[in-house]
Backbone of each chain as ProteinMPNN parsed JSONL, in Angstrom:
{"seq_chain_A": "XXXXXXXXXXXXXXXXXXXXXXXXXXXXXXXXXXXXXXXXXXXXXXXXXXXXXXXXX", "coords_chain_A": {"N_chain_A": [[0.848, -1.191, -0.004], [0.701, 2.086, -0.984], [-0.361, 4.495, -0.404], [-0.139, 7.429, 1.28], [-2.095, 8.731, 2.716], [-3.968, 6.675, 3.39], [-2.33, 5.117, 4.978], [-1.97, 6.899, 7.055], [-4.565, 7.023, 8.126], [-4.91, 4.343, 8.936], [-2.768, 3.94, 10.714], [-3.332, 5.897, 12.626], [-5.719, 4.875, 13.614], [-4.902, 2.436, 14.805], [-3.169, 3.381, 16.829], [-4.846, 5.108, 18.265], [-6.868, 3.389, 19.244], [-5.286, 1.704, 20.799], [-4.213, 3.448, 22.849], [-6.563, 4.429, 23.938], [-7.77, 2.17, 25.102], [-5.749, 1.457, 26.813], [-5.44, 3.559, 28.711], [-7.949, 4.294, 29.672], [-10.881, 3.175, 31.438], [-13.634, 2.637, 31.187], [-16.133, 1.849, 28.685], [-17.396, 4.094, 27.465], [-15.69, 6.207, 28.091], [-13.446, 5.314, 26.776], [-14.26, 5.319, 24.105], [-14.601, 8.057, 23.749], [-12.024, 9.132, 24.247], [-10.58, 7.688, 22.326], [-11.755, 8.597, 19.917], [-11.089, 11.286, 20.094], [-8.258, 11.198, 20.044], [-7.868, 10.032, 17.53], [-9.039, 11.913, 15.82], [-7.398, 14.067, 16.418], [-4.918, 13.205, 15.453], [-5.405, 12.611, 12.697], [-6.77, 14.939, 11.847], [-4.868, 16.83, 12.633], [-2.744, 16.084, 10.992], [-3.826, 16.551, 8.431], [-4.364, 19.269, 8.664], [-1.801, 20.31, 8.996], [-0.731, 19.563, 6.559], [-2.273, 21.176, 4.901], [-1.412, 23.707, 5.668], [1.185, 23.561, 4.783], [0.919, 23.488, 2.107], [1.302, 25.755, 0.322], [4.055, 25.829, 0.144], [6.949, 24.945, -1.761], [7.551, 21.599, -3.012]], "CA_chain_A": [[-0.004, -0.002, -0.002], [1.578, 3.249, -1.112], [-1.087, 5.737, -0.117], [0.222, 8.055, 2.55], [-3.328, 9.053, 3.433], [-4.514, 5.451, 3.983], [-1.447, 4.746, 6.101], [-2.258, 7.811, 8.173], [-5.817, 6.576, 8.734], [-4.69, 3.041, 9.584], [-1.853, 4.153, 11.842], [-4.075, 6.656, 13.643], [-6.698, 3.975, 14.223], [-4.202, 1.512, 15.708], [-2.64, 4.099, 17.994], [-5.97, 5.64, 19.05], [-7.496, 2.263, 19.975], [-4.328, 1.244, 21.798], [-4.143, 4.328, 24.017], [-7.88, 4.542, 24.569], [-7.977, 0.997, 25.958], [-4.692, 1.412, 27.84], [-5.521, 4.551, 29.797], [-9.314, 4.504, 30.148], [-11.44, 1.918, 31.922], [-15.023, 2.368, 30.783], [-16.322, 1.928, 27.223], [-17.709, 5.449, 26.98], [-14.455, 7.002, 28.172], [-12.542, 4.843, 25.719], [-14.753, 5.841, 22.816], [-14.371, 9.5, 23.688], [-10.579, 9.381, 24.087], [-10.168, 7.14, 21.024], [-12.182, 9.509, 18.872], [-10.291, 12.511, 20.23], [-6.901, 10.935, 19.564], [-7.924, 9.789, 16.091], [-9.274, 13.197, 15.149], [-6.218, 14.918, 16.59], [-3.854, 12.75, 14.555], [-5.795, 12.773, 11.295], [-7.025, 16.36, 11.634], [-3.586, 17.535, 12.73], [-1.976, 15.781, 9.778], [-4.429, 17.275, 7.298], [-4.162, 20.697, 8.905], [-0.397, 20.609, 8.708], [-0.558, 19.441, 5.102], [-2.889, 22.354, 4.293], [-0.533, 24.868, 5.923], [2.423, 23.408, 4.023], [0.584, 23.4, 0.684], [1.909, 26.78, -0.521], [5.509, 25.7, 0.026], [7.36, 24.003, -2.819], [7.863, 20.242, -2.526]], "C_chain_A": [[0.886, 1.245, 0.003], [0.899, 4.567, -0.772], [-0.726, 6.259, 1.273], [-1.029, 8.319, 3.395], [-3.912, 7.81, 4.112], [-3.631, 4.964, 5.14], [-1.717, 5.626, 7.311], [-3.537, 7.387, 8.891], [-5.611, 5.289, 9.533], [-3.834, 3.202, 10.843], [-2.574, 4.877, 12.983], [-5.076, 5.764, 14.364], [-6.026, 3.034, 15.218], [-3.774, 2.221, 16.995], [-3.788, 4.614, 18.881], [-6.642, 4.527, 19.865], [-6.581, 1.806, 21.099], [-4.35, 2.135, 23.051], [-5.488, 4.482, 24.71], [-8.127, 3.375, 25.519], [-6.957, 0.967, 27.101], [-4.98, 2.353, 29.014], [-6.937, 4.858, 30.288], [-9.957, 3.161, 30.478], [-12.86, 1.624, 31.465], [-15.178, 2.56, 29.273], [-16.586, 3.345, 26.724], [-16.468, 6.348, 27.022], [-13.485, 6.595, 27.054], [-12.963, 5.373, 24.359], [-14.397, 7.32, 22.665], [-12.871, 9.795, 23.47], [-10.087, 8.875, 22.726], [-10.52, 8.08, 19.889], [-11.357, 10.794, 18.9], [-8.885, 12.315, 19.671], [-6.889, 10.772, 18.038], [-8.102, 11.104, 15.334], [-8.063, 14.121, 15.267], [-5.126, 14.52, 15.614], [-4.201, 13.014, 13.089], [-6.012, 14.257, 10.983], [-5.73, 17.162, 11.679], [-2.75, 17.321, 11.476], [-2.499, 16.539, 8.574], [-4.226, 18.79, 7.429], [-2.745, 21.127, 8.571], [-0.125, 20.557, 7.211], [-1.121, 20.676, 4.409], [-1.985, 23.576, 4.456], [0.737, 24.789, 5.066], [2.174, 23.461, 2.503], [1.255, 24.495, -0.168], [3.415, 26.594, -0.725], [5.868, 24.702, -1.08], [7.772, 22.663, -2.236], [9.371, 20.073, -2.402]], "O_chain_A": [[1.719, 1.423, 0.893], [1.516, 5.63, -0.845], [-0.979, 5.613, 2.29], [-1.022, 8.152, 4.615], [-4.309, 7.872, 5.276], [-4.131, 4.464, 6.148], [-1.697, 5.158, 8.449], [-3.591, 7.391, 10.121], [-6.082, 5.166, 10.664], [-4.155, 2.658, 11.899], [-2.439, 4.511, 14.15], [-5.262, 5.879, 15.576], [-6.511, 2.85, 16.335], [-3.99, 1.721, 18.099], [-3.699, 4.556, 20.108], [-6.947, 4.714, 21.043], [-7.035, 1.551, 22.215], [-4.487, 1.64, 24.17], [-5.548, 4.646, 25.929], [-8.639, 3.571, 26.621], [-7.256, 0.514, 28.206], [-4.786, 1.985, 30.172], [-7.097, 5.621, 31.241], [-9.625, 2.138, 29.879], [-13.244, 0.458, 31.369], [-14.445, 3.335, 28.659], [-16.064, 3.751, 25.686], [-16.228, 7.141, 26.112], [-12.799, 7.434, 26.471], [-12.134, 5.818, 23.565], [-13.955, 7.769, 21.607], [-12.506, 10.605, 22.617], [-9.289, 9.532, 22.058], [-9.702, 8.338, 19.006], [-10.976, 11.321, 17.855], [-8.381, 13.152, 18.922], [-6.016, 11.303, 17.351], [-7.416, 11.372, 14.348], [-7.743, 14.863, 14.339], [-4.479, 15.379, 15.014], [-3.398, 13.568, 12.338], [-5.505, 14.771, 9.985], [-5.518, 18.061, 10.865], [-2.127, 18.251, 10.962], [-1.73, 17.098, 7.793], [-3.957, 19.488, 6.452], [-2.519, 22.165, 7.95], [0.604, 21.385, 6.665], [-0.534, 21.174, 3.449], [-1.808, 24.369, 3.531], [1.294, 25.814, 4.674], [3.121, 23.475, 1.716], [1.729, 24.205, -1.267], [3.985, 27.145, -1.667], [5.15, 23.725, -1.294], [8.275, 22.587, -1.115], [9.843, 19.006, -2.01]]}, "seq_chain_B": "XXXXXXXXXXXXXXXXXXXXXXXXXXXXXXXXXXXXXXXXXXXXXXXXXXXXXXXXXXXXXXXXXXXXXXXXXXXXXXXXXXXXXXXXXXXXXXXXXXXXXXXXXXXXXXXXXXXXXXXXXXXXXXXXXXXXXXXXXXXXXXXXXXXXXXXXXXXXXXXXXX", "coords_chain_B": {"N_chain_B": [[-15.557, -4.303, 25.986], [-13.484, -4.554, 28.799], [-13.812, -4.794, 31.441], [-15.592, -5.969, 33.96], [-15.708, -8.809, 33.449], [-13.031, -9.379, 32.942], [-11.892, -8.623, 35.349], [-13.005, -10.401, 37.152], [-11.984, -12.751, 36.111], [-9.326, -12.254, 36.598], [-8.992, -12.731, 39.279], [-8.802, -15.408, 39.35], [-6.373, -15.957, 38.297], [-3.875, -17.908, 36.706], [-1.153, -17.701, 37.219], [1.467, -17.431, 39.739], [1.957, -15.446, 42.74], [2.499, -12.0, 43.758], [5.754, -10.492, 43.393], [7.091, -12.426, 41.855], [5.081, -13.427, 40.25], [4.411, -11.121, 38.856], [6.824, -10.684, 37.523], [7.095, -12.949, 35.885], [4.863, -12.559, 34.281], [5.532, -10.16, 32.998], [7.822, -10.87, 31.541], [6.691, -12.779, 29.866], [4.909, -11.134, 28.532], [6.635, -9.529, 27.101], [7.91, -11.438, 25.516], [5.855, -12.622, 23.987], [3.698, -10.596, 22.593], [0.806, -9.562, 24.257], [0.456, -11.893, 25.68], [1.14, -11.622, 28.382], [-0.983, -10.221, 29.611], [-2.975, -12.111, 29.182], [-2.076, -14.242, 30.751], [-2.472, -13.132, 33.217], [-5.119, -13.264, 33.425], [-6.54, -11.389, 32.032], [-8.018, -11.71, 29.512], [-9.438, -10.636, 27.209], [-8.391, -8.084, 27.038], [-5.706, -8.72, 26.639], [-5.846, -10.088, 24.184], [-6.754, -8.063, 22.496], [-4.72, -6.067, 22.732], [-2.553, -7.64, 21.939], [-3.318, -8.212, 19.304], [-3.236, -5.633, 18.182], [-0.503, -4.968, 18.425], [0.689, -7.072, 16.967], [-0.472, -6.722, 14.436], [0.548, -4.226, 13.774], [3.273, -4.847, 13.745], [3.292, -6.776, 11.706], [2.44, -5.226, 9.525], [4.593, -3.547, 9.409], [6.699, -5.287, 8.671], [5.706, -6.165, 6.238], [5.91, -3.877, 4.771], [8.557, -3.454, 4.334], [9.954, -2.436, 6.577], [12.464, -0.734, 8.501], [14.846, -2.664, 10.025], [16.597, -1.894, 12.559], [20.124, -1.26, 12.612], [23.119, -1.222, 14.49], [24.849, 1.699, 14.266], [28.013, 2.941, 14.003], [28.482, 5.618, 13.581], [26.295, 6.914, 14.542], [25.77, 6.194, 17.369], [24.045, 6.393, 19.677], [21.48, 7.096, 18.718], [20.991, 5.002, 16.878], [21.085, 2.876, 18.624], [18.83, 3.359, 20.202], [16.878, 2.973, 18.287], [17.151, 0.255, 17.857], [16.349, -0.68, 20.343], [13.669, 0.018, 20.225], [12.85, -1.667, 18.149], [13.348, -4.144, 19.365], [11.384, -4.257, 21.222], [9.21, -5.84, 20.574], [9.947, -8.328, 21.257], [11.197, -11.742, 20.871], [10.31, -11.997, 18.28], [11.471, -10.031, 16.813], [14.084, -10.908, 16.539], [13.657, -13.181, 14.98], [12.63, -11.957, 12.718], [14.883, -10.588, 11.83], [16.54, -12.72, 11.195], [15.11, -13.735, 9.063], [15.324, -11.614, 7.265], [18.051, -10.698, 7.136], [19.457, -13.049, 7.242], [20.725, -13.919, 9.495], [20.686, -13.179, 13.06], [21.262, -10.105, 12.907], [22.597, -7.197, 14.369], [24.233, -5.086, 14.013], [26.137, -3.084, 11.711], [28.598, -4.593, 9.652], [30.802, -3.147, 8.978], [31.849, 0.299, 9.075], [29.113, 2.071, 7.933], [28.726, 3.194, 4.594], [29.113, 4.569, 1.275], [31.104, 3.028, 0.079], [31.186, 0.501, 1.123], [30.86, -3.061, 0.842], [29.298, -4.734, 2.189], [27.116, -7.414, 2.833], [24.959, -7.274, 4.634], [24.569, -4.546, 4.931], [23.935, -3.998, 2.319], [21.456, -5.32, 2.043], [20.029, -3.877, 3.956], [20.026, -1.305, 2.826], [18.768, -1.792, 0.376], [16.187, -2.475, 1.195], [15.423, -0.038, 2.278], [15.18, 1.428, 0.023], [12.786, 0.829, -1.204], [10.592, 2.487, -1.156], [8.305, 2.257, 0.35], [9.293, 1.85, 2.745], [9.534, 3.771, 4.762], [7.014, 3.891, 5.89], [6.765, 1.283, 6.826], [8.823, 1.24, 8.707], [7.871, 3.026, 10.637], [5.636, 1.6, 11.54], [6.905, -0.68, 12.597], [8.54, 0.344, 14.68], [6.565, 1.508, 16.228], [5.078, -0.742, 16.987], [6.945, -2.065, 18.638], [7.399, -0.103, 20.643], [4.838, 0.225, 21.673], [4.472, -2.301, 22.773], [6.426, -2.267, 24.758], [5.354, -0.308, 26.419], [3.15, -1.724, 27.25], [4.286, -3.553, 28.966], [4.585, -2.19, 31.362], [1.924, -1.831, 31.998], [1.142, -4.492, 32.396], [2.764, -5.11, 34.571], [1.713, -3.392, 36.539], [-0.91, -4.373, 36.72], [-0.411, -6.972, 37.619], [0.603, -6.458, 40.146], [-1.543, -5.432, 41.376], [-2.07, -2.749, 41.147], [-3.643, -1.694, 39.297], [-7.064, -1.578, 38.483]], "CA_chain_B": [[-15.324, -3.928, 27.389], [-12.605, -5.505, 29.462], [-13.981, -4.532, 32.857], [-16.034, -6.929, 34.962], [-15.289, -10.18, 33.128], [-11.584, -9.488, 33.125], [-11.535, -8.533, 36.781], [-13.378, -11.674, 37.769], [-11.011, -13.729, 35.658], [-8.036, -11.959, 37.21], [-8.919, -13.337, 40.601], [-8.468, -16.814, 39.161], [-5.201, -15.979, 37.435], [-3.123, -19.128, 36.911], [0.235, -17.451, 37.603], [1.616, -17.325, 41.2], [1.557, -14.175, 43.319], [3.534, -11.053, 44.083], [6.765, -10.081, 42.425], [7.378, -13.514, 40.928], [3.972, -13.442, 39.297], [4.568, -9.943, 37.996], [8.007, -10.862, 36.676], [6.754, -13.949, 34.854], [3.909, -11.957, 33.35], [6.227, -9.151, 32.192], [8.672, -11.585, 30.579], [5.782, -13.384, 28.873], [4.348, -10.043, 27.723], [7.668, -9.105, 26.147], [8.207, -12.527, 24.568], [4.712, -12.768, 23.071], [2.772, -9.492, 22.88], [-0.561, -9.947, 24.628], [0.447, -13.07, 26.551], [1.207, -11.211, 29.787], [-2.35, -9.94, 30.073], [-3.73, -13.366, 29.193], [-1.637, -15.006, 31.934], [-3.043, -12.502, 34.411], [-6.571, -13.417, 33.375], [-7.159, -10.309, 31.242], [-8.034, -12.343, 28.185], [-9.862, -9.739, 26.123], [-7.395, -7.006, 26.955], [-4.517, -9.312, 26.049], [-6.072, -10.379, 22.764], [-6.826, -6.8, 21.768], [-3.383, -5.47, 22.658], [-1.743, -8.533, 21.116], [-3.695, -8.015, 17.898], [-2.745, -4.336, 17.716], [0.958, -5.022, 18.272], [1.041, -7.982, 15.869], [-0.865, -6.084, 13.166], [1.523, -3.176, 13.503], [4.524, -5.523, 13.383], [3.098, -7.396, 10.394], [2.445, -4.148, 8.527], [5.988, -3.081, 9.317], [7.486, -6.248, 7.899], [5.162, -6.183, 4.867], [6.312, -2.65, 4.084], [10.025, -3.357, 4.341], [10.395, -1.556, 7.653], [13.891, -0.8, 8.831], [15.275, -3.388, 11.221], [17.744, -1.031, 12.805], [21.445, -1.829, 12.878], [23.936, -0.282, 15.221], [25.679, 2.498, 13.371], [29.05, 3.606, 14.823], [28.443, 7.071, 13.394], [25.185, 7.415, 15.354], [25.599, 5.089, 18.309], [22.9, 6.535, 20.582], [20.243, 7.047, 17.941], [20.767, 3.66, 16.319], [20.785, 1.976, 19.747], [17.425, 3.574, 20.571], [16.056, 2.334, 17.259], [17.2, -1.192, 18.11], [15.496, -0.914, 21.514], [12.27, 0.072, 19.735], [12.614, -2.915, 17.402], [13.361, -5.286, 20.287], [10.199, -4.216, 22.084], [8.257, -6.915, 20.253], [10.447, -9.61, 21.756], [11.954, -12.611, 19.97], [9.849, -11.832, 16.894], [12.456, -9.167, 16.148], [15.225, -11.785, 16.172], [13.206, -14.024, 13.847], [12.519, -11.083, 11.552], [16.244, -10.311, 11.356], [17.022, -13.936, 10.548], [14.425, -13.821, 7.762], [15.754, -10.524, 6.362], [19.512, -10.622, 6.985], [20.06, -14.382, 7.217], [21.076, -14.222, 10.877], [20.234, -12.044, 13.896], [22.212, -8.994, 12.799], [22.234, -5.99, 15.111], [25.142, -3.988, 13.679], [26.81, -3.159, 10.426], [29.914, -5.235, 9.775], [31.809, -2.094, 8.9], [31.209, 1.61, 9.13], [28.324, 2.193, 6.71], [29.107, 4.243, 3.656], [28.903, 4.134, -0.112], [32.137, 2.104, -0.399], [31.102, -0.818, 1.731], [30.202, -4.126, 0.096], [28.759, -5.592, 3.248], [25.787, -7.896, 2.442], [23.931, -6.768, 5.567], [24.308, -3.166, 4.561], [23.274, -4.06, 1.01], [20.057, -5.646, 2.319], [19.478, -2.736, 4.685], [19.806, -0.191, 1.889], [17.77, -2.198, -0.621], [14.865, -2.346, 1.818], [15.112, 1.379, 2.446], [14.933, 2.026, -1.298], [11.547, 0.344, -1.808], [9.6, 3.551, -1.221], [7.305, 2.112, 1.417], [10.039, 1.528, 3.975], [9.288, 4.744, 5.827], [5.777, 3.476, 6.562], [7.086, 0.056, 7.555], [9.656, 1.57, 9.878], [6.985, 3.62, 11.648], [4.843, 0.509, 12.132], [7.768, -1.556, 13.417], [8.915, 1.035, 15.926], [5.356, 1.671, 17.035], [4.766, -2.049, 17.585], [7.88, -2.307, 19.749], [7.193, 0.848, 21.733], [3.559, -0.088, 22.311], [4.631, -3.478, 23.629], [7.181, -1.855, 25.935], [4.393, 0.351, 27.307], [2.277, -2.757, 27.819], [4.971, -4.21, 30.079], [4.237, -1.447, 32.58], [0.526, -2.145, 32.298], [1.127, -5.854, 32.952], [3.37, -5.027, 35.901], [0.741, -2.749, 37.444], [-2.037, -5.303, 36.933], [0.06, -8.098, 38.438], [0.799, -6.012, 41.533], [-2.813, -4.935, 41.896], [-2.143, -1.294, 41.128], [-4.674, -1.335, 38.303], [-8.274, -2.381, 38.737]], "C_chain_B": [[-14.468, -4.998, 28.051], [-12.763, -5.422, 30.975], [-14.311, -5.727, 33.732], [-15.516, -8.338, 34.687], [-13.813, -10.384, 33.355], [-11.209, -9.487, 34.606], [-11.887, -9.812, 37.539], [-12.357, -12.736, 37.394], [-9.667, -13.519, 36.336], [-7.89, -12.597, 38.583], [-8.578, -14.822, 40.524], [-7.224, -16.98, 38.3], [-4.337, -17.203, 37.749], [-1.686, -18.907, 37.372], [0.28, -17.22, 39.11], [1.217, -15.986, 41.774], [2.769, -13.29, 43.546], [4.502, -10.767, 42.963], [7.073, -11.167, 41.404], [6.322, -13.574, 39.827], [4.102, -12.284, 38.314], [5.727, -10.119, 37.026], [7.739, -11.847, 35.553], [5.832, -13.324, 33.809], [4.604, -10.948, 32.44], [7.105, -9.826, 31.139], [7.799, -12.198, 29.464], [5.201, -12.311, 27.955], [5.354, -9.544, 26.71], [7.869, -10.179, 25.065], [7.09, -12.704, 23.538], [3.722, -11.649, 23.403], [1.338, -9.966, 23.13], [-0.605, -11.072, 25.643], [0.459, -12.698, 28.034], [-0.171, -10.934, 30.362], [-3.154, -11.233, 30.174], [-3.356, -14.192, 30.424], [-2.223, -14.426, 33.219], [-4.571, -12.559, 34.411], [-7.291, -12.325, 32.602], [-7.185, -10.72, 29.769], [-8.35, -11.351, 27.058], [-8.871, -8.6, 25.924], [-6.131, -7.509, 26.275], [-4.683, -9.563, 24.56], [-6.112, -9.096, 21.941], [-5.445, -6.169, 21.613], [-2.458, -6.314, 21.782], [-2.029, -8.31, 19.638], [-3.14, -6.697, 17.375], [-1.24, -4.389, 17.469], [1.348, -5.916, 17.086], [0.654, -7.399, 14.511], [0.154, -5.025, 12.783], [2.863, -3.799, 13.069], [4.418, -6.14, 11.99], [3.103, -6.356, 9.268], [3.862, -3.627, 8.319], [6.832, -3.998, 8.458], [7.015, -6.254, 6.443], [5.575, -4.96, 4.076], [7.808, -2.394, 4.208], [10.546, -2.377, 5.393], [11.857, -1.787, 8.004], [14.1, -1.585, 10.125], [16.624, -2.781, 11.573], [19.018, -1.805, 13.104], [22.275, -0.777, 13.591], [24.928, 0.392, 14.271], [26.726, 3.235, 14.202], [29.057, 5.125, 14.664], [27.318, 7.723, 14.201], [24.844, 6.388, 16.435], [24.339, 5.186, 19.184], [21.587, 6.373, 19.82], [19.956, 5.645, 17.411], [20.477, 2.647, 17.436], [19.324, 2.121, 20.191], [16.485, 2.92, 19.553], [16.017, 0.814, 17.466], [16.324, -1.546, 19.309], [14.023, -0.925, 21.093], [11.938, -1.21, 18.982], [12.487, -4.11, 18.355], [12.152, -5.323, 21.211], [9.212, -5.339, 21.799], [8.755, -8.298, 20.663], [11.183, -10.423, 20.708], [11.496, -12.529, 18.516], [10.825, -10.961, 16.121], [13.662, -9.987, 15.686], [14.855, -12.624, 14.951], [13.108, -13.181, 12.563], [13.897, -10.795, 10.966], [16.842, -11.547, 10.668], [16.407, -14.059, 9.156], [14.975, -12.799, 6.765], [17.258, -10.583, 6.076], [20.202, -11.993, 6.901], [20.554, -14.84, 8.564], [20.698, -13.022, 11.732], [21.232, -10.899, 13.937], [21.695, -7.791, 13.58], [23.222, -4.848, 14.87], [25.694, -4.178, 12.281], [28.157, -3.842, 10.636], [31.022, -4.2, 9.745], [31.081, -0.767, 9.024], [30.431, 1.81, 7.841], [28.752, 3.38, 5.864], [28.982, 3.716, 2.249], [29.935, 3.123, -0.587], [31.866, 0.662, 0.017], [30.363, -1.832, 0.844], [29.614, -5.162, 1.029], [27.358, -6.082, 2.863], [24.663, -7.431, 3.357], [23.549, -5.332, 5.184], [23.569, -3.087, 3.218], [21.769, -4.314, 1.2], [19.345, -4.471, 2.978], [19.109, -1.612, 3.708], [18.772, -0.543, 0.823], [16.361, -2.088, -0.07], [14.461, -0.878, 1.925], [14.744, 2.039, 1.131], [13.559, 1.673, -1.867], [10.451, 1.422, -1.883], [8.528, 3.456, -0.148], [7.981, 1.881, 2.772], [9.782, 2.511, 5.112], [8.005, 4.396, 6.604], [6.072, 2.235, 7.427], [7.882, 0.322, 8.809], [8.783, 2.146, 10.993], [6.145, 2.529, 12.329], [5.707, -0.364, 13.046], [8.125, -0.894, 14.746], [7.697, 1.201, 16.827], [4.97, 0.36, 17.709], [5.646, -2.305, 18.798], [7.62, -1.393, 20.922], [5.86, 0.608, 22.437], [3.723, -1.291, 23.238], [5.446, -3.146, 24.875], [6.267, -1.138, 26.929], [3.494, -0.682, 28.004], [2.95, -3.497, 28.966], [4.658, -3.515, 31.391], [2.806, -1.732, 32.998], [0.421, -3.529, 32.947], [1.67, -5.846, 34.375], [2.373, -4.457, 36.915], [-0.437, -3.673, 37.738], [-1.606, -6.423, 37.859], [0.22, -7.705, 39.905], [-0.454, -5.377, 42.128], [-2.939, -3.438, 41.908], [-3.184, -0.789, 40.141], [-5.881, -2.198, 38.531], [-8.507, -3.44, 37.648]], "O_chain_B": [[-14.701, -6.194, 27.88], [-11.921, -5.936, 31.712], [-13.409, -6.424, 34.197], [-14.956, -8.986, 35.572], [-13.382, -11.408, 33.885], [-10.339, -10.235, 35.051], [-11.166, -10.242, 38.439], [-11.918, -13.519, 38.236], [-8.95, -14.479, 36.618], [-6.788, -12.958, 38.994], [-8.125, -15.419, 41.501], [-7.039, -18.01, 37.652], [-4.091, -17.505, 38.917], [-1.057, -19.841, 37.87], [-0.732, -16.857, 39.71], [0.215, -15.421, 41.337], [3.91, -13.753, 43.531], [4.161, -10.788, 41.78], [7.291, -10.876, 40.228], [6.629, -13.746, 38.648], [3.925, -12.447, 37.107], [5.631, -9.753, 35.855], [8.111, -11.607, 34.404], [6.001, -13.536, 32.608], [4.307, -10.881, 31.247], [7.13, -9.405, 29.982], [8.14, -12.134, 28.283], [5.019, -12.537, 26.758], [4.99, -9.176, 25.593], [7.983, -9.877, 23.877], [7.358, -12.912, 22.355], [2.989, -11.744, 24.387], [0.748, -10.677, 22.316], [-1.578, -11.205, 26.385], [-0.149, -13.39, 28.85], [-0.488, -11.365, 31.471], [-3.915, -11.431, 31.121], [-4.229, -14.776, 31.067], [-2.443, -15.148, 34.191], [-5.228, -11.982, 35.277], [-8.52, -12.33, 32.521], [-6.486, -10.164, 28.922], [-7.61, -11.251, 26.08], [-8.559, -8.209, 24.8], [-5.551, -6.818, 25.438], [-3.781, -9.288, 23.77], [-5.577, -9.04, 20.834], [-5.046, -5.784, 20.514], [-1.682, -5.784, 20.987], [-1.112, -8.229, 18.821], [-2.63, -6.638, 16.256], [-0.756, -3.919, 16.439], [2.227, -5.564, 16.299], [1.386, -7.569, 13.537], [0.572, -4.932, 11.629], [3.5, -3.319, 12.131], [5.348, -6.038, 11.19], [3.687, -6.572, 8.206], [4.27, -3.312, 7.201], [7.595, -3.536, 7.61], [7.83, -6.34, 5.524], [5.591, -4.992, 2.846], [8.258, -1.248, 4.188], [11.459, -1.594, 5.132], [12.401, -2.877, 7.829], [13.591, -1.211, 11.182], [17.65, -3.105, 10.975], [18.999, -2.851, 13.753], [22.145, 0.417, 13.322], [25.718, -0.257, 13.585], [26.368, 4.075, 15.028], [29.582, 5.837, 15.52], [27.368, 8.915, 14.507], [23.768, 5.789, 16.42], [23.654, 4.188, 19.406], [20.705, 5.616, 20.224], [18.826, 5.161, 17.483], [19.73, 1.689, 17.238], [18.665, 1.133, 20.514], [15.435, 2.386, 19.912], [14.982, 0.176, 17.274], [15.642, -2.571, 19.308], [13.239, -1.762, 21.542], [10.859, -1.775, 19.162], [11.629, -4.974, 18.173], [11.926, -6.314, 21.904], [8.461, -5.745, 22.685], [8.081, -9.306, 20.447], [11.733, -9.864, 19.76], [12.222, -12.949, 17.615], [10.99, -11.129, 14.913], [14.188, -9.785, 14.591], [15.639, -12.757, 14.012], [13.457, -13.638, 11.475], [14.06, -10.762, 9.746], [17.563, -11.425, 9.678], [17.08, -14.435, 8.196], [15.08, -13.08, 5.572], [17.683, -10.525, 4.922], [21.375, -12.087, 6.537], [20.781, -16.033, 8.764], [20.416, -11.951, 11.195], [21.968, -10.751, 14.913], [20.528, -7.413, 13.475], [23.078, -3.769, 15.446], [25.714, -5.285, 11.744], [28.782, -3.681, 11.684], [32.051, -4.353, 10.403], [29.852, -0.718, 9.07], [31.011, 1.732, 6.758], [29.098, 4.44, 6.386], [28.765, 2.52, 2.056], [29.684, 2.416, -1.563], [32.273, -0.278, -0.665], [29.376, -1.499, 0.188], [29.461, -6.329, 0.671], [26.485, -5.258, 2.591], [23.539, -7.218, 2.903], [22.373, -4.971, 5.125], [22.706, -2.234, 3.012], [20.928, -3.633, 0.613], [18.223, -4.117, 2.616], [18.015, -1.051, 3.769], [17.987, 0.313, 0.413], [15.444, -1.661, -0.772], [13.306, -0.521, 1.693], [14.081, 3.077, 1.11], [13.199, 2.18, -2.929], [9.478, 1.255, -2.619], [7.915, 4.459, 0.218], [7.319, 1.737, 3.8], [9.808, 2.134, 6.283], [7.932, 4.586, 7.818], [5.679, 2.159, 8.592], [7.648, -0.292, 9.85], [8.945, 1.787, 12.159], [5.97, 2.542, 13.547], [5.282, -0.74, 14.138], [8.02, -1.512, 15.805], [7.793, 1.053, 18.045], [4.576, 0.354, 18.875], [5.161, -2.709, 19.855], [7.618, -1.837, 22.07], [5.759, 0.769, 23.653], [3.188, -1.307, 24.347], [5.18, -3.694, 25.945], [6.387, -1.335, 28.138], [3.133, -0.536, 29.171], [2.268, -4.015, 29.85], [4.483, -4.171, 32.419], [2.502, -1.859, 34.184], [-0.302, -3.71, 33.926], [1.117, -6.486, 35.269], [2.219, -4.99, 38.015], [-0.906, -3.745, 38.873], [-2.337, -6.791, 38.778], [-0.001, -8.522, 40.8], [-0.428, -4.851, 43.241], [-3.805, -2.891, 42.59], [-3.555, 0.385, 40.149], [-5.762, -3.404, 38.747], [-9.478, -4.193, 37.716]]}, "name": "protein", "num_of_chains": 2, "seq": "XXXXXXXXXXXXXXXXXXXXXXXXXXXXXXXXXXXXXXXXXXXXXXXXXXXXXXXXXXXXXXXXXXXXXXXXXXXXXXXXXXXXXXXXXXXXXXXXXXXXXXXXXXXXXXXXXXXXXXXXXXXXXXXXXXXXXXXXXXXXXXXXXXXXXXXXXXXXXXXXXXXXXXXXXXXXXXXXXXXXXXXXXXXXXXXXXXXXXXXXXXXXXXXXXXXXXXXXXXX"}
């Protein structure tokens, strides 16, 4: 798989699930933290990519 | 959910008690990701964590991830990379045997464009595949996640975690 975007989604999912289960004890807390981590990683990545867009490759 | 069922199972954990129990569980958790939790009766937690670490490790190997070698020019950095790789336990040794032909952990000579070292050749060929950067991230993440899990196993074994 060569898609950077798909790797970002997959990697973010693995890491978000891992930390959500590791540091939270109830399902609702895990869902909330997992979603937050996932959005932070994916959203942060996309936001950074958008900010870097004007710069030459 | 790994709560009630796991906690009930934990009271019937098959491993001994105290520090010995914690030590056995930590070694097992390092040797086989997920096994430490299973030994402590946290079956679902162990299976989930094991699956995450193994998937990450498998993705790393499938994408030609870098199996770090000690580089005399960057001793600290390359040593930390090896620690991250070794986090998954003996699977790292097996992966190196599969890739390099034996459990290589250092370059035979100082790496550079002149060297004709077969280990270095393999190392560089994998890095040239274009997907190696992804694979390397997965491999290091698998190892570091498993190292974090050792602390979780230790805390569970000593009753510091519910």
